[in-house]
C-alpha positions in Angstrom: 84.2 229.7 208.3 85.4 227.2 211.0 84.5 223.6 211.2 81.4 222.9 213.4 82.0 220.7 216.4 79.9 217.5 216.4 80.0 217.1 220.2 79.7 219.4 223.2 83.4 219.5 224.2 82.7 221.6 227.3 80.2 219.0 228.6 82.6 216.2 228.0 85.4 218.0 229.9 83.0 218.8 232.8 81.9 215.2 233.1 85.5 214.0 233.1 86.3 216.5 235.9 83.4 215.1 237.9 85.0 211.7 237.7 83.8 210.0 234.6 86.4 207.7 233.0 87.2 207.6 229.2 85.1 204.4 228.8 82.2 206.1 230.5 82.6 209.2 228.3 82.7 206.8 225.3 79.4 205.3 226.3 77.7 208.5 227.3 78.6 210.6 224.2 79.1 207.9 221.6 82.7 208.8 220.9 85.8 206.7 220.9 88.1 206.6 224.0 90.8 208.1 221.9 88.6 211.0 220.9 87.6 211.6 224.5 91.2 211.5 225.5 92.1 214.1 222.9 89.3 216.4 223.9 90.3 216.2 227.6 94.1 216.6 226.8 93.5 219.7 224.7 91.5 221.2 227.5 94.5 220.6 229.8 92.3 218.6 232.3 93.8 215.1 232.1 94.2 213.3 235.4 97.2 211.3 236.5 96.8 207.5 236.7 96.9 207.5 240.5 94.2 210.2 240.6 92.0 208.1 238.3 92.5 205.0 240.5 91.7 207.0 243.6 88.4 208.3 242.1 87.5 204.8 241.0 88.2 203.3 244.4 86.6 206.1 246.4 90.0 207.2 247.7 91.1 203.8 249.1 94.5 202.4 248.3 95.5 198.7 248.3 97.7 197.5 251.1 99.9 194.9 249.4 100.9 191.9 251.4 104.6 191.3 251.6 105.6 187.8 250.6 105.7 185.2 253.3 104.7 187.8 256.0 101.6 189.4 257.4 103.1 192.9 256.9 101.6 195.3 254.3 103.2 197.9 252.2 101.6 201.2 250.9 103.0 203.4 248.2 102.3 207.1 248.3 102.2 208.9 244.9 104.6 211.8 244.5 101.7 214.1 243.5 100.0 213.4 246.9 103.2 214.1 248.8 103.5 217.4 247.0 99.9 218.3 247.8 100.8 217.6 251.5 103.7 220.0 251.2 106.6 217.5 250.9 109.3 217.3 248.3 109.2 213.7 247.0 112.8 213.9 245.9 114.0 214.4 249.5 114.5 211.6 252.0 111.3 211.1 254.0 110.4 209.0 256.9 107.0 208.1 258.4 105.5 206.8 261.6 102.2 205.1 262.0 100.1 206.2 265.1 97.1 204.1 266.1 94.2 206.5 267.0 90.6 205.5 267.8 90.5 202.5 265.4 92.5 204.2 262.7 96.1 204.4 261.7 97.4 207.9 261.2 100.6 208.3 259.1 102.9 211.1 260.1 105.5 212.0 257.5 108.5 214.3 257.9 111.8 214.9 256.2 114.4 212.4 257.2 116.6 213.5 260.1 120.0 211.9 259.8 121.6 210.9 263.1 125.3 210.5 263.2 126.5 207.1 264.2 128.5 207.0 267.4 130.2 203.7 266.3 133.9 203.9 265.5 135.2 202.2 262.4 
């Protein structure tokens, strides 16, 4: 006869999918973070680090200030680029378009323009 599970693994995985972190699962179910991680991993439901951060921040990303300037930089995770239909291994370029109090980022594959300069 198989060993009886002490916890409801399905409920733990469901809560994780709803956005609970490993520390939250630890508190809710009285299990260690490591045990929560193993349960979620074995169910094949583990999130990437960037997805966890997006859930925790409500989807907002930090705009890091460049040193000695007022400019900001934003990194876009490869998984998010794939979800939008882009190959993160290809050369990409983007353009910001101001629209009604928002900035819209338009991304496309990089188009190489031949230089007309003679060497």
